[in-house]
C-alpha positions as CSV (number, residue, x, y, z in Angstrom):
1,X,0.7,5.1,9.1
2,X,3.3,2.4,9.1
3,X,6.9,2.5,10.2
4,X,9.5,2.4,7.5
5,X,10.9,-1.0,8.9
6,X,7.5,-2.6,8.5
7,X,7.5,-1.6,4.7
8,X,10.7,-3.6,4.0
9,X,10.0,-6.0,1.1
10,X,6.3,-5.0,0.8
11,X,4.3,-3.0,-1.6
12,X,1.6,-0.5,-0.7
13,X,-1.5,-1.0,-2.7
14,X,-4.7,1.0,-2.8
15,X,-7.6,-1.0,-4.3
16,X,-11.4,-0.8,-4.5
17,X,-11.5,2.8,-5.7
18,X,-9.4,3.9,-2.7
19,X,-11.4,2.1,-0.1
20,X,-8.7,-0.4,0.8
21,X,-5.1,0.3,1.7
22,X,-2.8,-2.7,2.2
23,X,0.7,-3.9,2.3
24,X,1.4,-6.9,0.1
25,X,4.4,-9.3,0.0
26,X,5.2,-12.5,-1.6
27,X,7.3,-15.2,0.1
28,X,7.7,-19.0,0.4
29,X,4.3,-19.2,2.0
30,X,2.6,-17.3,-0.9
31,X,1.0,-13.9,-1.0
32,X,0.5,-12.2,2.3
33,X,-1.5,-9.1,2.9
34,X,-1.8,-6.7,5.7
35,X,-4.8,-4.3,5.6
36,X,-4.3,-0.7,7.0
37,X,-7.6,0.0,8.6
38,X,-8.8,3.6,9.0
39,X,-10.6,4.8,12.1
40,X,-14.0,6.5,11.8
41,X,-12.4,10.0,12.0
42,X,-10.2,9.2,9.0
43,X,-7.0,8.8,10.9
44,X,-5.0,5.6,10.9
45,X,-3.9,5.5,14.6
46,X,-4.6,2.3,16.2
47,X,-7.5,2.1,18.6
48,X,-7.8,-0.8,21.0
49,X,-11.5,-1.3,20.9
50,X,-13.7,-1.6,17.8
51,X,-17.5,-2.1,17.6
52,X,-19.1,-4.8,15.6
53,X,-19.7,-2.7,12.5
54,X,-16.1,-1.7,12.4
55,X,-15.0,-5.3,12.7
56,X,-17.4,-6.3,9.8
57,X,-15.9,-3.5,7.6
58,X,-12.4,-4.6,8.6
59,X,-13.1,-8.2,7.5
60,X,-14.6,-7.0,4.2
61,X,-11.5,-4.9,3.5
62,X,-9.2,-7.8,4.3
63,X,-11.2,-10.1,1.9
64,X,-11.1,-7.5,-0.9
65,X,-7.3,-7.0,-0.3
66,X,-6.6,-10.7,-0.4
67,X,-8.5,-11.1,-3.7
68,X,-6.7,-8.1,-5.3
69,X,-3.3,-9.3,-4.2
70,X,-4.0,-12.8,-5.6
71,X,-5.1,-11.2,-8.9
72,X,-2.0,-9.0,-9.0
73,X,0.4,-11.8,-8.4
74,X,-1.3,-14.2,-10.8
75,X,-1.1,-11.5,-13.5
76,X,2.6,-11.0,-12.8
77,X,3.3,-14.8,-12.8
78,X,1.5,-15.1,-16.1
79,X,3.6,-12.3,-17.6
80,X,6.9,-14.0,-16.7
């Protein structure tokens, strides 16, 4: 799905009952998320063209991922 170099310094998180896969990292700019979007056939190979419904789902997953990452890092910061 993702090359090993792209994983450096990031955590793989599966949220929303397995519906969202994302890479999460924390740096000087704050929490960054990169959602790994599946294709309709279940593969994760990149496709160059997506229809409107796929873009809507992609945006929804990105929003869920961002919220989950913020909660995760807020909980970690509170525990320090």
